[in-house]
C-alpha positions in Angstrom: 17.2 29.0 11.1 15.1 27.0 8.7 11.3 26.9 9.4 9.7 23.6 8.8 6.2 24.0 7.4 3.4 21.5 8.0 1.3 19.6 5.5 -1.6 22.0 6.5 0.6 25.0 5.5 1.3 23.7 2.1 -2.3 22.5 1.6 -3.5 26.0 2.3 -1.3 27.1 -0.6 -2.9 24.5 -2.8 -6.3 25.8 -1.7 -5.3 29.3 -2.8 -4.7 27.8 -6.3 -8.0 26.0 -6.2 -9.8 29.3 -5.3 -8.1 30.9 -8.3 -9.5 28.1 -10.5 -12.9 28.6 -9.0 -12.8 32.3 -9.9 -12.0 31.4 -13.5 -14.8 28.9 -13.7 -12.5 25.9 -13.7 -13.1 22.9 -11.5 -11.4 24.1 -8.3 -8.4 21.9 -7.9 -5.1 23.4 -6.9 -1.6 21.9 -6.5 1.8 22.9 -5.2 5.1 20.9 -5.4 7.4 21.2 -2.5 11.1 20.3 -2.5 13.3 20.8 0.6 10.5 22.7 2.4 10.1 25.2 -0.4 7.3 25.6 -3.0 8.9 25.1 -6.4 5.7 25.0 -8.5 2.1 25.9 -8.2 -0.8 25.4 -10.5 -4.6 25.0 -10.8 -6.9 23.4 -13.3 -6.9 25.1 -16.6 -8.8 22.7 -18.8 -11.4 25.3 -19.9 -8.9 28.2 -20.2 -6.5 26.1 -22.4 -9.1 24.0 -24.0 -7.0 21.0 -23.0 -8.4 18.0 -21.1 -4.9 17.2 -19.8 -4.4 20.6 -18.2 -5.1 19.3 -14.7 -3.5 21.1 -11.7 -1.3 18.1 -11.0 0.1 17.8 -14.5 0.8 21.5 -14.8 2.5 21.5 -11.4 4.6 18.5 -12.3 5.7 20.2 -15.5 6.6 23.4 -13.7 8.5 21.5 -11.0 10.5 19.4 -13.6 11.4 22.6 -15.4 12.5 24.3 -12.2 14.7 21.3 -11.2 15.9 20.4 -14.7 14.8 16.8 -14.1 11.8 14.7 -15.0 12.1 12.8 -11.8 10.7 14.2 -8.6 11.7 11.6 -6.0 12.6 14.3 -3.4 9.4 16.2 -3.9 5.9 16.3 -2.3 2.8 17.2 -4.3 0.0 18.8 -2.3 -3.3 18.7 -4.2 -6.8 19.6 -3.0 -8.5 16.7 -4.7 -7.5 13.0 -5.0 -5.8 12.7 -8.4 -7.5 11.0 -11.3 -6.0 8.0 -13.0 -4.3 10.1 -15.7 -2.6 12.3 -13.1 -1.7 9.2 -11.1 0.1 7.9 -14.2 2.0 11.1 -14.5 3.0 11.0 -10.8 4.2 7.4 -11.4 6.4 8.4 -14.3 7.8 11.4 -12.3 8.6 8.9 -9.5 7.1 11.4 -7.0 8.4 11.0 -3.5 5.2 11.9 -1.7 1.6 12.7 -2.5 -0.7 14.6 -0.1 -4.3 15.2 -1.1 -7.3 16.8 0.7 -10.6 15.5 -0.5 -11.3 12.1 -2.0 -12.8 11.8 -5.4 -15.2 8.8 -5.2 -16.1 9.0 -8.9 -12.8 9.5 -10.7 -10.0 9.2 -8.1 -7.1 6.8 -8.6 -7.6 5.0 -5.3 -10.5 3.1 -6.9 -7.7 1.2 -8.5 -5.3 1.4 -5.6 -2.0 2.8 -4.8 -0.4 0.5 -7.4 -0.9 3.2 -10.0 1.8 5.3 -8.3 5.5 4.6 -8.1 6.2 1.9 -5.5 8.2 4.3 -3.3 5.6 7.1 -3.4 4.2 7.8 0.1 0.6 8.8 0.2 -1.2 10.9 2.9 -4.8 12.1 2.5 -7.5 14.0 4.3 -5.4 17.1 5.0 -7.8 20.1 5.3 -10.5 17.7 4.1 -13.4 20.0 5.0 -12.0 23.1 3.3 -11.1 21.1 0.2 -14.5 19.4 0.0 -16.5 22.6 0.8 -14.8 24.5 -2.1 -15.6 21.6 -4.6 -19.2 21.4 -3.4 -19.7 25.2 -3.7 -18.4 25.1 -7.2 -20.9 22.4 -8.4 -23.7 24.0 -6.4 -23.0 27.3 -8.2 -23.1 25.4 -11.6 -26.6 24.0 -10.8 -28.0 27.4 -9.8 
């Protein structure tokens, strides 16, 4: 029997990735890509570690998912990410024709929603606020730690 997992279940997996980023001194953003109720890719921010401004969790997860599926298109996939994607990542999600995006915390400074959902593929469904408190708390803790 197939177990159907909830958005909260998969966001908890993305949070584990974000916690790994936190431990490495990276901005704590984590992402997982799910296809047919199975995680096919996971990633966290690695911009410091790789010295690469494009090494956002979303981009790394998309690349891994595309490699896993052998396709650049991810219409049947859901990306779970702990923070609202930036404009760059939204562009990558658009090109991948992502089926569904679920994010935890909003990013009022750099999030793509400042420009609207039009940055995504027209068929991409968007959900937000999943485990909002947990996602926000981790991000706030990281920046508080930087200031101390």
